[in-house]
N, C-alpha and C positions, 0 to 999 in steps of 0.2 A: 426289885420289881420283877414282875412276870408279864410276858407277852404271849398271847395266843394268836396264831395265824391260821385262818381258815381258808379252805379251797374246795372246789367241786360243785358249787352252786351254778345254776343256769336254767335254761328252758328245756323242758322235756314233755313229750306227748303223754296223754293218759295211758296207763298201763306200762309205761316205761320205767327205767331204773336210773338211779343216780347214787353216787357215793360221795359223802362229805368227809373231809378230814380236817383235823385241828391239831397243830403242833405247838407245844409249850416250850418257851425258852426263858432263861434267866438263871439266877443263883439258886437252883432247885436242889433240894436234898432228895425228896421223892414226892409223888403225887398220890393223893388219897382218892376220893371219888371224882369222877368225871361225868359230864352229861351234856345233853342237847336240849335246847328250848326253842320254841318258835312263836312268832307273833304275826298274825294275819291282820290286814287292814280292818280297823273297827273292832278288833277283838283283843282281849287280854293275852299277855304272854303266858304260855302254858309249858309245863314240863313234858318233853317227849320221851326221853329215855335216860337212864342213869346206869353207870357201871362202877362197882366198887373196886378196891385194890386187889381183891381176890376173885374178881370177875363175876360176881353176882350182878344180875341185870334186872331192871324193871322198866316197863313200858306203859304209856297211856293206852287205854283200851282201843282207841281209834286206829292205832298203828300196829297192834299185836298181830303177829303172823306175816307182816309185810316189811317191817323195819328190823334191823339188827345192829346193835351197838357193840363195839369191840375196842380194844386198846392194845397198844404196843408200848410196853413200859421202857424198852430200850431206846425208843425214839420219842418218848414223852408225848405220844400222839393218841388221840381218840378218833374213831371212825363211826359213821352212820351210813349203813347200806340201806337204801330206800328202794324197795321193789313194789310193783303193782301200784304205781303212783296215781293219785286221784286229784281232780281239780281242787278239792278242799284241803289238800296238803300244801297249797300255795301259801307261802309265808316267808318272812325273814327268819333264818335259823341262826341261833347263837350257841356257841359251845361254852362250857364252864368247867373249871377245874379247881379243886381244893388242893393247894400246893403247900407243902412244908418247905420253908426256905432253909438255907444252910445256917442262917442266924437263929433259927428256932421257931418263929411264928408260922401259923398256917393262914394263908391268904386265899380268898375267893377271887379268881380271875375270870374275866369274860372276854370272848372274842368280839370282833367288830360287827359281826353279822354278815350273812351271805344270803342273797335272794334265791329262792327256789320257786319257779313258776311252772305249773302243770297245765298245759293248754294245747288244744289242737289247732 
């Protein structure tokens, strides 16, 4: 089994910054792709950013130039640096990882979600 533990969510003013982190633990051999998703009230969950094992990144258009995804393989951790935050960024943010287990299979694991609220 794999567990993802998120931190860094909270309340921030428009134009402010916040950094989310998510650390994976378990019987892990290595981690392939990692990413961040978000879901606002009344809206579908959307993919925000992804990062591959060789650090290739992709972003949804609405966050390009403002958000940066990164990873630390030694710590099995993915980060999301969020700058120039807008009220429309308010959502529950979820991290995801495709994890290769020591026993061989690749599992998709999700964090519990962390609330990000952008408001004055």
